[in-house]
C-alpha positions in Angstrom: 163.0 115.8 264.5 164.8 112.3 264.5 163.0 109.1 265.4 164.7 109.0 269.0 164.0 112.4 269.5 160.5 111.8 269.0 160.6 108.7 271.4 161.7 110.7 274.1 159.3 113.4 273.8 156.4 110.9 273.8 158.0 109.2 276.7 158.4 112.5 278.5 154.7 113.1 277.7 153.7 110.0 279.2 155.6 109.9 282.1 154.2 113.8 282.8 150.7 112.3 282.2 151.0 109.4 284.8 152.4 111.8 287.6 149.6 114.3 286.8 147.2 111.8 287.1 148.5 110.4 290.6 148.7 113.9 292.2 145.3 114.6 291.1 143.7 111.3 292.8 145.5 112.3 295.6 144.4 115.7 295.7 140.9 114.1 295.4 141.2 112.3 298.2 137.9 111.8 300.6 139.8 113.3 303.3 142.0 115.6 301.7 142.1 119.4 301.5 139.0 119.5 299.2 137.1 118.4 301.8 137.9 121.0 304.4 134.9 122.5 305.4 135.5 125.2 308.4 138.8 126.5 309.8 138.7 127.7 313.1 141.6 129.3 315.1 141.2 128.3 319.1 141.6 130.5 321.7 141.5 130.2 325.3 137.7 130.8 325.4 135.9 127.4 325.4 134.2 127.3 322.2 131.9 125.0 320.4 132.7 124.6 316.6 130.8 123.7 313.7 131.8 120.4 312.0 133.0 118.7 315.2 131.8 117.8 318.3 132.9 119.2 322.2 134.0 122.4 323.3 137.7 123.7 322.4 140.2 125.7 323.6 144.1 126.3 323.4 146.5 127.3 326.2 149.9 126.7 327.2 150.4 124.8 323.8 148.0 122.6 324.8 144.3 121.9 322.8 141.6 120.9 325.6 138.5 119.2 324.1 135.6 118.9 326.5 133.0 116.2 324.9 129.2 116.0 326.1 128.0 112.7 327.0 127.3 110.6 324.3 130.2 112.6 321.9 132.9 110.2 320.9 136.3 111.5 319.2 138.4 108.6 317.9 142.3 109.1 318.0 144.2 105.9 316.1 141.0 103.7 316.7 141.0 104.7 320.3 137.9 106.3 321.8 138.2 109.7 323.7 135.5 110.6 325.9 134.8 113.3 328.7 137.9 115.9 328.9 140.9 115.4 326.6 144.4 117.0 326.5 146.0 117.5 323.2 149.3 118.4 322.2 151.8 120.3 322.4 152.0 119.9 318.8 154.7 120.9 316.2 154.9 124.0 314.3 153.4 122.6 310.9 152.3 119.3 312.5 149.0 117.9 313.5 146.8 115.2 314.4 143.7 113.7 313.1 140.4 113.0 315.2 137.7 110.9 313.8 134.0 112.0 314.0 131.3 109.5 312.0 132.9 110.3 308.7 134.5 113.4 309.6 138.2 113.5 310.2 139.1 116.6 312.5 142.5 118.0 311.8 144.5 119.7 315.2 147.6 121.3 314.1 149.7 124.4 314.9 150.1 127.2 312.1 152.0 130.5 312.5 152.0 129.4 316.4 148.5 129.2 316.5 146.2 126.0 317.1 143.9 125.4 314.2 140.9 123.0 314.0 139.8 121.8 310.3 137.5 119.0 310.2 137.3 117.0 307.0 134.6 115.4 305.3 134.1 113.7 302.0 130.4 115.2 301.4 131.8 118.7 300.9 130.9 120.8 297.8 134.5 121.5 296.7 135.4 118.0 296.9 132.2 116.7 295.0 132.4 119.3 292.6 135.7 118.9 291.8 136.5 118.6 287.8 140.5 118.2 288.2 143.0 121.4 287.7 143.8 122.5 284.3 147.4 122.5 283.3 150.1 123.4 280.7 150.9 120.9 277.8 154.2 118.9 279.0 157.0 120.9 277.4 160.6 119.3 278.0 161.9 122.9 277.2 161.1 124.0 281.1 162.6 121.0 282.6 165.9 122.4 282.9 169.1 121.5 284.5 169.9 123.3 287.8 172.7 122.9 290.6 171.9 123.2 294.6 174.6 125.5 296.2 174.4 125.4 300.0 174.4 128.0 302.3 177.4 128.4 304.9 174.5 127.4 307.4 171.0 126.9 307.2 168.9 130.4 307.0 165.5 131.0 308.9 163.3 132.3 306.2 160.3 134.2 307.2 157.1 134.6 305.0 153.8 135.8 304.7 150.9 133.4 304.1 147.6 133.0 302.3 145.9 133.9 305.6 146.4 137.5 306.8 148.1 137.9 310.2 150.0 135.2 310.5 154.0 134.0 309.2 155.6 130.9 308.5 159.3 130.3 309.5 161.3 127.8 307.1 164.5 126.6 307.3 166.4 127.4 304.0 169.4 125.5 303.3 170.3 126.5 300.1 169.7 128.0 296.8 169.5 126.7 293.4 170.8 128.0 290.3 170.1 127.3 286.8 169.5 129.7 283.4 166.3 129.8 281.5 165.1 132.1 278.8 168.7 133.0 278.7 168.4 134.5 282.2 171.1 133.5 285.3 168.4 132.8 287.9 168.2 131.4 291.7 165.3 130.0 293.9 165.6 129.9 297.5 164.6 126.1 298.4 163.4 124.9 302.1 163.9 121.4 303.3 160.9 119.0 301.7 158.9 116.6 303.4 161.2 113.5 302.2 164.3 113.3 303.3 166.8 114.9 301.0 164.4 116.8 298.9 163.8 120.3 298.9 160.6 122.6 298.2 160.6 125.6 296.0 157.8 128.0 296.6 157.8 130.7 293.6 155.8 133.2 291.1 156.7 133.8 287.9 155.3 136.4 285.0 152.6 134.2 284.3 151.4 134.6 288.1 147.5 136.0 288.4 147.5 135.8 284.3 147.1 131.7 283.5 148.9 130.3 286.9 147.3 130.9 290.5 148.9 134.9 291.9 150.1 134.1 294.9 152.4 130.7 295.0 153.3 127.1 293.1 155.2 124.8 294.3 158.2 122.3 292.9 159.6 119.4 295.0 162.9 118.3 293.8 165.8 116.2 295.1 169.4 117.4 294.3 172.3 114.4 293.3 175.4 114.0 296.1 177.4 116.5 293.6 174.5 119.1 293.9 173.1 118.4 290.0 169.1 118.7 290.0 166.6 118.7 287.7 163.9 121.6 287.7 161.0 120.1 286.0 158.3 123.1 286.1 155.7 120.8 284.1 155.4 119.7 287.6 154.8 122.6 289.4 151.6 122.3 291.4 149.0 124.5 293.2 149.0 124.8 296.8 145.6 124.3 298.6 145.0 128.1 299.4 144.7 128.2 294.9 141.6 126.2 295.8 140.3 127.1 299.5 139.8 130.4 301.7 140.5 127.6 304.7 144.2 127.3 303.6 147.1 129.0 305.6 149.7 128.2 302.5 153.1 129.8 302.9 154.1 132.7 300.4 157.1 132.4 298.5 160.0 134.7 299.7 160.7 137.7 297.7 163.6 136.7 296.1 161.6 133.6 294.4 159.4 135.9 292.1 161.1 134.8 288.8 161.4 137.6 286.2 160.5 135.1 283.4 157.0 133.6 282.3 157.1 129.7 283.2 154.4 128.6 280.8 154.3 125.0 282.4 153.0 122.8 285.3 149.5 123.7 286.8 147.3 126.7 286.0 144.6 128.7 287.9 142.1 126.1 289.2 138.5 126.1 287.6 137.3 127.3 291.3 139.3 130.2 291.1 138.9 131.4 287.2 137.4 134.6 288.6 140.2 135.8 290.5 142.4 136.1 287.3 
């Protein structure tokens, strides 16, 4: 191996280590998904919820919270008292309210309103010991091409929670070659402008990597070229907690190759191999 190649591989490894450390810090945020204590599905029947003050209900695309005297919620540092109405909230959107040390996420998933209290003292967060991952391997950073569909396709996928579905807009697919095979992945629009999100499983899923899904974020160049660095494939929240509503990959994204790169089954789910 030439000195130049060794230097390039060392740089590749260092960049991955920095990226992974940053991702772990984000995951372990005091009010991140590891801090979620409950998942409540709202109905038209006013109900008191564990982990949150007030009585909650949802009807006609509006969330109603009735607070007792002495109960307070904060929204953007503004005190809310008495009877409160929130919404409508867009699908996959949400707002955060604050009650003491708890951040209360109010969101819409699969057309239904949910409430998820997040508290830094949650055992899942307190006991989190990091996520195991494969040693970075440059062979799993492959070149691909983003090929737009004639028109974006609405794609319906299942969820980690039974009974709901997610609908995403798929602007196109990413074509690439790996392990001698011509492959393609349907891509959804990502969070950052111009980015794409790819949900997939492969032949390691349920063995060394989480069975339901992994996610990879990429940003194509203007000419459609893109790097699929599977070393940066990450677990979604459902890999750690049953209080998540994560989407499952579309059927065509179940890859027939073993991608021995990226994050592995979390320690918290080792019994599910």
